[in-house]
N, C-alpha and C positions, 0 to 999 in steps of 0.2 A: 167293767162296762166301758160304754163312750159314750162321754155324757153331750148332746149336744148343746151351747148357749147362742140362743134368740134371740136381741134386740126384739122391741115390736116398741116400731112410732108410727100413725096411722095411714098403715098401712095395705091397711080397710083388703080391696082391693085385689092383691097380689098374695093373701097369709093365705089361705086357705090352700092354694094351689103347693103353695115352702110348703104346710104341714103334709099336708100329703104324701108329696118325692119322699120327707121322710120316711115316714110313717111304712113308705111301702119299701120301705133295705131292708133284702135277703136277712140284714144278720141283724136278730132282731135284740141282742140287748146294751139297750142303749136305754138313757135318760134324753126331758128333751125339760130345759130351761127357757119360759116366756117368762123376758125381761120385759110388762110391759112399762115403759116408759111417756107416761101421762097423753095416750094418745088420746084428740081430742073426735076418734072417729070414732068405728063399728070394729078395731080390733080388739077394743077388752073381750067383747065378746062374743070373737072368733075365737081367743084366748082361751075364754071360757068353757065353751063348747067342747073345744079338742078336751083340756083336760079330764072338763068329767062322765065323759067317752073312755076317754085312756091313762093309765092311771105312769104311763112312764114319763107320760110328757104333767111339769111344775109348774103357775104360776107367781110368779113377781109380781105386785102393780107396785109403782111408785114414782113421786113426782116427775113430770118430766127436766132431765137434770146433762141428758144428752147419751147419741150410742159411747160414749166412752164410762161412760156411770155403770153405764145402761150392763153393759157385758161387763165391768168388772162386777158389779152383783151377783149376774151368774158365774162367774168363776168360786163367787166365795160360798156359791147354794152348793152346784156341782160337786158329787160325790165321785165319777171316773175316772179313772186312769188314765185315759187322755183326755182330750177336751176340743170338743169343734164347731167352729164358729159360724152360724148361717146367718147371712142376712135375711131378712121377715118377706123380702119378694123375688130371691132368688129358689130353686129348684134342685135338687139331686139328684142325681145315675143308683138306683136301686143298691150298690157293688162299691158303693163311696165309705162302709162303713165297714160291709166284708170285710174291702182289703186294707183296710186300719188296723186290724181282725185276727190279722194274717199272721200263725205264727210265728215267721223268719224275719219279720220288724218288729220283734218284741224287745227288743234290745237295741232299739232307737231312739232318740233320743225326741227328734225331728222325723214328717216324712209331709213330703212336700207332691202335690198333684197339680195336672194340667187344668185350664178351664177351658171348658167345650165353645169353639168358635159359635155354635147356633142349637136353642133347646135341645136336635136334633140325635144331636152327634154325640147327648151324654149315654156311658156305651148304662146298655140294658142286662149285663153279664158279669158276668166274674172272672175279666181276662189277665193273662200272668204280661202285664207288661215290664216291657226291660229294663232293671233299677239299675239310677245308679248310683252309687253309696259312696259316699262318704265319711273321711277320720277327721281326730285333731289337726291334723295338715293341712282341710283345704279349708280350715272353715274361711278362715282368708277370705279364699278365692270368695263363699260363701255373701261374705259382708260385701265382699265389692262387689257380686252379681246384684243384690239386692242396694247399693246404695245407689249404684244407676243401673239398675234395669233391666238385668242383663236375663237373653234365656240362660240356660245351664247345658242343654244339647238340641242344635238344631232340626227347628220346621216347631220347635214346642210351643206351651200357651199358657206359661208361668209365668205368675202372676205375685214375684216376690214379696210386691208390699202387702200385698192383702192379706186378713187371718184370715184368710175365708179358703179354702182346698188347701188346705192343713191339717194336720193329727198334732198336740200338743202334751205333751205331758206334763202331767197337774201335779205332780209330783213336783217335776221344777222349777213352776210354775212359782206354787207355794215356795217351795226350798227360798228362793231368792225372791222373791216376793215382787213381782212380775207384778207389770198390771198397765193398763190402758192411763196415758196421760187426760185428767180431765180437765190441764185446760189449757189444751189444743184445741181444737174446732177442723185444724189441716194437716195432715201426716203424722196425727198420733198410731196407724197402724203399722208407717215403717218407724219409730221408731218402737215398737213393743216389740215389732221382732227381733227390728239389733241390740233390745238386752239381751232377747227368746236366744237369741245365733252367740253373745257374747260364752251362756255356759253351756253352747252341743260342743259332745264328743263322737258322738256320732248322725248320723244324717243321711237318709234316702230319696231322695226327687224315683217317686212314679209317675211315668205318663200318660196316662191315661186320665181322661174328659170326665168330670168328676164333678164340675162343679158347671154350670150354665148360671150368669152373671147379668142379672134383669136392663137396660139402661134407658131409663126414663126420657119424656121431651120433659121434663115437670123437672127434672136435676136440681136442684141446689147446687155443686158443684160448679159452675159456673160465674151462677153471681153473684155482685160485689160484695163485699166485705169491708167496712176499712180497715178494723184488724189484720187482716192477712198479710202484711209486710212483718209486722209485728210478731206475730202468728209463726209466721218463716225462722224468724230471725232464734226466735227460742224455740224451736224447733232445731234451731243444727246446734244450737249452743249445746240442750239436751243430747244430743247426735254426735257431738265430740267428745264428751262425759261416761258416755258411754264406749262406745274407741276408744278411750284411758285408758278406765277403769279393766281393756279388753289386750290392754297391751297391741293396740292394734291401727292404733291413728300412723305413726313412724311407716308404714308401709303400707299403706293407705290415704297418703297425704296428700297426693294430687287426685284423687276418686274426691275425700271430703268435698275438697275446695271447688272441683267444677258443680258438684252438690252443690255447694255456694252459690256458686255467678247462678246454677242453675235459678236457686229460690228465687236474688236480686234479680234475675231480669224475669222470671212471673210474676214476682212483686210489683217489677213496669206496667206489662206486657195487663195483667188481670184485676190489678187495684190500682196502685199510682195514680196511672193517664187511662184505664180501661173508661172509654165512652158512659159506663157508667155512673158514672166516679162521680158528685155532686162536687167535690170540694172547690176552693177556690184556688188562683195557681197560686198563690202562697200558701197557701195550705199544705197543696200538694207536694211545694219544692223544703217545707219544712220534715216532711215523712223523708224528703232524699239527703237531705241533712243528716237525721240522726240514722240511719242506714250507713251514712259514708261515715260513723262516727262508730260504728260497727266496728270490732275492730277484728274479729273474724270474719269478713268482708273488706276490707283492707287486705288481710296476707290474702286473702279469693283472690284481690283481682290481678297480686302479681303471679294468678299460674294464667288471665287469661290468654295468653297468646299462643300456648301449646293444646289447649278442650275447647268443644262445646266447635258447636254450628257454625258457617258464619254472622247472618245474623241474632245471637246471643254474644257472638263475640265486640262485634258493631256497635252491638246497645249497650254490654257495659264499656267499652272501646270509652261511648259519647259523659255518658255514668261518671266513667272513674276522671273524663274531662271539664265537669261539670257543665255542658256541653245541655241543658233537659229539653232546649228544645225541641233540637234534631232528634232526640230521644224523646220523648213522649210523639212527637210527627213519627214514629220508625215503631214504637209499639201498639200506637192503636191501627198501625196495614197490620201489625202480623193478626191483633184481638179482632179484629174484623177475617182475612187470610181462617187465623182456625175456625173466630165461629161457621164461617162458610162452610168449613171444610171437616166441620161434626157434624154440621143438616145434614154433609152428604149418607 
């Protein structure tokens, strides 16, 4: 059986489409765990409606605690051999669950799939995509792809960071007590996948577009949050610990510190020097000083010359020299460019 865990928070306009896509699955041996995370709109009523008319749909309701807590609650309740995460505003293809249930994949620890580039591309039948099989010797390479967001195959559309469009072994999750970190509001998906991958022995990548990620104009992913720099620093520390536990930090040292520099520049563009930041210049400098004292960032800056594009290299170089005024100017320019690009 497959458990489909869906965290729900104020998703009323999209929730029916998501649930209908799951219930239309060709493969029928599944359960749906809806975790209503304190929704203030009509999402709870929609959840109750679907739970009342299909006994495979189970509803859990809790006060608002965030998506990580909602997914963790779903993990505690699910009974399937495989676990699939679906966001409440996204549809899946009719054959997604059927691909997971194929006999030839039942000895695997992790199944990876492609995201559809548009909803019409979702596979409608049960195809036989050419599978890429990975063993224990390939796990460091998979971890590198996760850290640097690389594709596993040319032309693929795998999002390794997201927990969606993947199938996880429930017994592996339980055996190693793998959970989403509630203390992180950004990057918790990457950390979950890294911890899971550190215990993975066999993995298959099937380049079938089985999941469509709905992007909404009201998305909060780019909104200013003063806690972002500290969140990213905590994420980096926890990711370092995961790599050390899996004995992969040494072979992936440059990749890890390249990711650290990415986090540092991201903090500058989307938080410290963000035009929406109401903090005073003195308060922004205090954040910069805190990040400069972080030993992981200090070590990462030694790799700045050998990785990353020129904007990131320049930002980190200015930051390292404490030239915060030009760093702020470049950060704002990059912020406006990326915002314009995202709206296109």
